[in-house]
C-alpha positions as CSV (number, residue, x, y, z in Angstrom):
1,M,125.8,-37.4,15.8
2,T,122.3,-36.7,17.7
3,L,122.2,-37.8,21.0
4,L,119.4,-40.7,19.4
5,E,122.2,-41.9,17.4
6,N,124.9,-42.1,19.6
7,V,122.8,-44.1,21.9
8,M,121.7,-46.6,18.5
9,R,125.1,-46.9,18.1
10,K,126.0,-48.2,21.1
11,V,123.2,-50.7,21.0
12,D,123.8,-51.9,17.7
13,S,127.3,-52.6,18.5
14,G,126.0,-55.1,21.5
15,L,123.0,-56.2,19.6
16,A,125.7,-57.6,16.6
17,E,127.5,-59.2,19.5
18,V,124.3,-60.7,20.8
19,L,123.0,-62.2,17.3
20,G,126.9,-63.5,16.8
21,D,126.7,-65.7,19.4
22,I,122.7,-66.7,19.0
23,G,124.3,-67.8,15.2
24,K,127.3,-69.8,16.9
25,E,124.8,-71.6,19.4
26,M,122.1,-72.4,16.5
27,R,124.9,-73.8,14.2
28,R,125.9,-75.8,17.0
29,R,122.8,-77.3,17.4
30,V,122.3,-78.3,13.9
31,R,125.8,-79.4,13.9
32,E,125.2,-81.9,16.5
33,Y,121.3,-82.5,16.2
34,D,121.0,-81.2,20.0
35,G,118.5,-79.0,21.4
36,L,116.3,-78.8,17.8
37,G,112.7,-80.1,19.6
38,S,109.6,-78.2,19.8
39,L,108.3,-77.1,22.8
40,R,104.4,-76.2,22.3
41,V,101.9,-75.9,19.1
42,R,100.9,-71.9,19.2
43,D,97.5,-70.8,18.6
44,D,98.3,-69.5,15.0
45,G,99.8,-73.2,13.9
46,D,103.5,-72.7,14.4
47,T,105.2,-74.6,16.2
48,T,107.4,-73.2,18.8
49,H,111.0,-74.6,19.0
50,S,114.0,-74.8,22.2
51,F,115.8,-72.5,19.8
52,D,113.1,-69.4,19.4
53,V,112.8,-69.4,22.9
54,F,116.5,-69.3,23.4
55,S,117.0,-66.8,20.9
56,E,114.0,-64.3,21.9
57,S,115.5,-64.4,25.7
58,A,118.9,-63.6,24.8
59,I,117.9,-60.7,23.0
60,L,115.3,-59.4,25.2
61,T,117.8,-59.7,28.2
62,Y,120.3,-57.2,26.4
63,L,117.8,-55.1,25.2
64,K,116.6,-54.7,29.3
65,S,120.8,-54.2,30.1
66,T,120.7,-51.1,27.6
67,G,118.5,-49.1,29.6
68,L,115.8,-47.9,26.5
69,G,112.3,-48.1,27.9
70,F,110.4,-50.4,24.7
71,R,108.0,-52.6,23.9
72,F,109.3,-55.7,23.0
73,N,107.1,-57.5,20.3
74,S,107.9,-61.0,19.2
75,E,106.6,-64.0,17.5
76,E,107.2,-66.3,20.5
77,S,105.2,-64.5,23.0
78,A,102.9,-61.6,23.9
79,P,104.3,-58.1,23.9
80,V,106.1,-56.6,26.8
81,D,106.5,-53.4,28.1
82,I,110.1,-52.5,29.2
83,G,110.6,-49.4,31.4
84,H,108.7,-46.4,32.6
85,D,108.2,-44.8,28.8
86,Q,108.0,-47.0,26.0
87,D,109.7,-44.4,23.4
88,F,110.8,-47.4,21.5
89,T,108.7,-50.3,19.5
90,I,111.3,-53.2,19.1
91,I,110.1,-56.0,16.3
92,V,111.9,-59.3,16.6
93,D,111.6,-62.5,14.3
94,P,114.1,-64.8,17.4
95,L,114.3,-67.2,14.2
96,D,112.8,-67.3,11.1
97,G,112.9,-70.8,8.9
98,S,112.3,-72.2,12.2
99,S,111.0,-75.9,10.5
100,M,113.5,-76.0,8.6
101,L,116.2,-75.7,11.3
102,A,114.6,-78.2,13.2
103,R,115.3,-80.3,10.1
104,G,118.8,-79.5,9.8
105,Y,118.2,-77.6,6.8
106,P,120.7,-74.5,6.5
107,L,118.2,-71.7,6.0
108,A,117.1,-69.3,8.5
109,S,117.5,-65.7,9.9
110,V,117.1,-63.7,13.3
111,A,115.5,-60.1,13.1
112,V,115.7,-57.1,15.2
113,T,114.5,-53.9,14.2
114,I,114.0,-50.5,16.5
115,L,111.1,-47.8,15.8
116,R,110.2,-44.9,17.4
117,S,107.1,-45.4,18.9
118,E,105.8,-42.0,18.0
119,D,105.8,-42.3,14.3
120,N,106.5,-45.9,14.0
121,S,109.6,-45.6,12.0
122,P,112.5,-47.6,12.1
123,V,115.9,-46.0,13.7
124,L,117.4,-49.6,14.0
125,S,117.4,-52.9,12.2
126,R,120.0,-55.8,12.4
127,I,119.4,-59.6,10.5
128,L,121.8,-62.2,11.3
129,E,121.6,-65.3,8.5
130,V,122.9,-67.9,11.0
131,F,124.2,-70.3,8.8
132,T,126.6,-68.2,6.6
133,N,127.3,-65.9,10.2
134,V,126.7,-62.8,8.0
135,Q,124.7,-59.9,9.6
136,Y,122.8,-56.7,7.9
137,A,122.5,-53.4,9.6
138,A,120.6,-50.8,8.4
139,S,121.0,-46.8,10.7
140,D,121.7,-43.2,10.2
141,G,120.6,-43.7,6.6
142,E,123.2,-46.6,5.8
143,A,122.9,-50.2,5.2
144,T,125.9,-52.5,5.6
145,R,126.5,-56.3,4.9
146,N,128.9,-57.5,7.0
147,G,130.2,-53.9,7.8
148,K,130.4,-53.1,4.0
149,P,128.1,-50.7,2.3
150,V,125.7,-52.5,-0.3
151,V,123.6,-51.2,-3.8
152,P,120.7,-52.9,-4.7
153,S,120.6,-54.7,-8.3
154,G,120.2,-53.3,-11.8
155,T,118.2,-55.7,-13.0
156,T,114.6,-53.9,-14.8
157,A,113.0,-57.2,-16.5
158,L,110.9,-59.6,-14.8
159,S,112.2,-62.4,-17.0
160,D,116.0,-61.5,-15.7
161,A,114.9,-61.3,-11.8
162,F,115.9,-63.8,-9.2
163,L,112.7,-63.6,-7.3
164,V,111.9,-64.7,-3.7
165,T,108.5,-65.7,-2.5
166,Y,107.0,-67.6,-0.2
167,S,104.8,-69.7,-2.2
168,A,104.8,-73.5,-0.8
169,T,101.4,-74.2,-0.3
170,E,98.7,-75.3,-2.9
171,S,96.5,-71.9,-2.2
172,R,99.5,-69.9,-2.6
173,M,100.5,-71.3,-6.2
174,A,96.9,-71.4,-7.7
175,S,96.5,-67.7,-6.6
176,A,95.5,-65.5,-9.7
177,A,97.9,-63.2,-8.2
178,F,101.1,-65.6,-8.2
179,R,100.2,-66.7,-11.9
180,R,100.1,-62.7,-13.6
181,I,103.6,-62.1,-11.4
182,C,105.4,-65.3,-12.7
183,R,103.2,-65.2,-16.5
184,T,106.7,-64.2,-17.7
185,P,108.9,-66.5,-15.5
186,P,111.7,-65.3,-13.5
187,R,115.3,-66.2,-14.7
188,L,115.4,-67.9,-10.9
189,T,112.6,-68.2,-8.1
190,L,113.5,-69.2,-4.4
191,N,110.5,-69.9,-2.4
192,Y,111.6,-68.6,0.7
193,G,110.6,-64.9,1.8
194,G,111.2,-63.0,4.9
195,P,112.9,-60.4,6.8
196,L,116.6,-61.7,5.4
197,D,115.4,-62.1,1.3
198,L,113.8,-58.9,1.7
199,A,117.3,-57.4,2.6
200,K,118.8,-59.4,-0.1
201,V,117.4,-57.3,-2.3
202,G,118.8,-54.3,-0.6
203,S,122.4,-55.9,-0.8
204,G,121.7,-57.1,-4.4
205,Q,121.7,-60.3,-3.9
206,C,118.3,-60.8,-5.3
207,D,116.5,-58.4,-7.4
208,L,112.6,-58.8,-6.7
209,A,110.4,-59.9,-3.1
210,L,107.3,-60.0,-2.7
211,E,103.8,-61.5,-0.9
212,L,100.7,-61.3,-2.5
213,H,98.8,-63.9,-0.5
214,K,97.5,-63.1,3.0
215,G,100.1,-60.5,4.0
216,F,103.2,-60.9,6.3
217,P,102.9,-59.8,10.2
218,P,105.3,-56.8,11.3
219,R,108.3,-59.0,12.8
220,D,108.5,-60.9,8.6
221,Y,108.8,-57.8,6.6
222,I,109.9,-54.6,8.6
223,P,113.5,-55.4,9.1
224,G,114.1,-56.7,5.6
225,L,112.4,-53.5,4.0
226,H,114.0,-51.0,6.8
227,F,117.3,-52.6,5.2
228,A,115.9,-52.7,1.6
229,R,115.0,-48.8,1.6
230,T,117.8,-47.8,3.4
231,A,120.1,-49.5,0.8
232,G,118.4,-47.9,-2.2
233,A,115.5,-50.5,-3.0
234,V,112.2,-49.5,-3.5
235,A,108.8,-51.0,-2.6
236,A,104.8,-50.8,-2.8
237,Q,101.7,-52.1,-2.0
238,P,100.4,-54.3,-5.0
239,D,98.0,-51.2,-5.4
240,G,101.0,-49.2,-5.9
241,S,100.6,-47.0,-2.9
242,P,103.5,-47.4,-0.2
243,V,104.3,-49.6,2.7
244,P,103.8,-48.6,6.1
245,Y,105.4,-49.8,8.9
246,L,102.8,-51.7,11.1
247,T,103.5,-53.0,14.4
248,G,100.1,-54.5,15.5
249,P,100.0,-57.9,16.4
250,D,97.2,-58.8,14.3
251,D,98.3,-56.3,11.5
252,R,99.4,-57.9,7.7
253,M,101.1,-56.5,5.0
254,R,101.0,-57.4,1.3
255,F,103.9,-55.8,-0.8
256,I,106.3,-55.9,-3.4
257,V,110.1,-55.2,-3.1
258,A,112.0,-54.6,-6.0
259,G,116.3,-53.4,-6.4
260,N,114.7,-50.4,-8.4
261,R,111.8,-48.2,-9.4
262,A,111.5,-50.2,-13.2
263,L,111.7,-53.4,-12.0
264,L,109.0,-52.5,-9.4
265,N,106.8,-51.0,-12.2
266,A,107.0,-54.3,-13.6
267,A,105.9,-56.4,-11.3
268,L,103.0,-54.0,-10.4
269,N,102.2,-53.8,-14.2
270,A,102.1,-57.8,-14.0
271,Y,100.2,-58.2,-10.9
272,A,97.5,-55.5,-12.6
273,G,97.1,-57.3,-15.6
274,D,97.9,-53.4,-17.1
275,A,99.6,-51.9,-20.2
276,P,103.1,-50.6,-19.2
277,G,102.9,-47.4,-17.3
278,H,101.9,-48.5,-14.2
279,R,103.9,-46.2,-11.5
280,V,104.4,-46.6,-7.8
281,S,103.8,-43.9,-5.4
282,G,106.3,-43.0,-2.7
283,P,109.2,-44.7,-1.9
């Protein structure tokens, strides 16, 4: 085991405990309908809730204790540099699904990815599904769900696929890209999308996840994509090119993530309106 792998195993062990504690507190708040209020509306129009700040603070406090030097890049605040040398960039979504949790709906996740700053390559990702208390982890080339290895789905046809995509707004549902993908209706479609559902492509719980509209920021796609790829799933941008890990605050990424290459190519063909034969390059 390399020094980096050994360090990350120790960091991951503590992170799993911290996320477990965050989930326990989130479930209590929903159960008792306590501490769900909003604090402010951010410049991007999203609302910051008290539980967002609680989760972010708990994660940052723990990461500071590890001795790592890093840039902390979270949804709720400006980037923060910790330590003398920022060898790592840490992407955090302290609570994906905040608006639903604030209304007591049990669909939310907390996601963290640690990347090497020199090349933006992920070395560790961990995602908590808050209301099931399930954790998804990727590191050392292994992807696990609650500690057990996972494999992606073998579904190859769009008509048989369970598709997850954020399509709630009128502009998204009316977009030509969305209509092309869904001209052959999937077997099941869920209007959500985010790091948790990208991870579930890797674990085989859904077959396909995509974002074709304005793109997701780093916190919404990097943790789930890292997990999915580590598990053996594949991904591409809508033009078939590889999906990079971008960490800038203004970066946005459009993508299709699928359990296998045949399903990914079927989705790319539908998006492009091409005859069968479209192929994706890269992982």
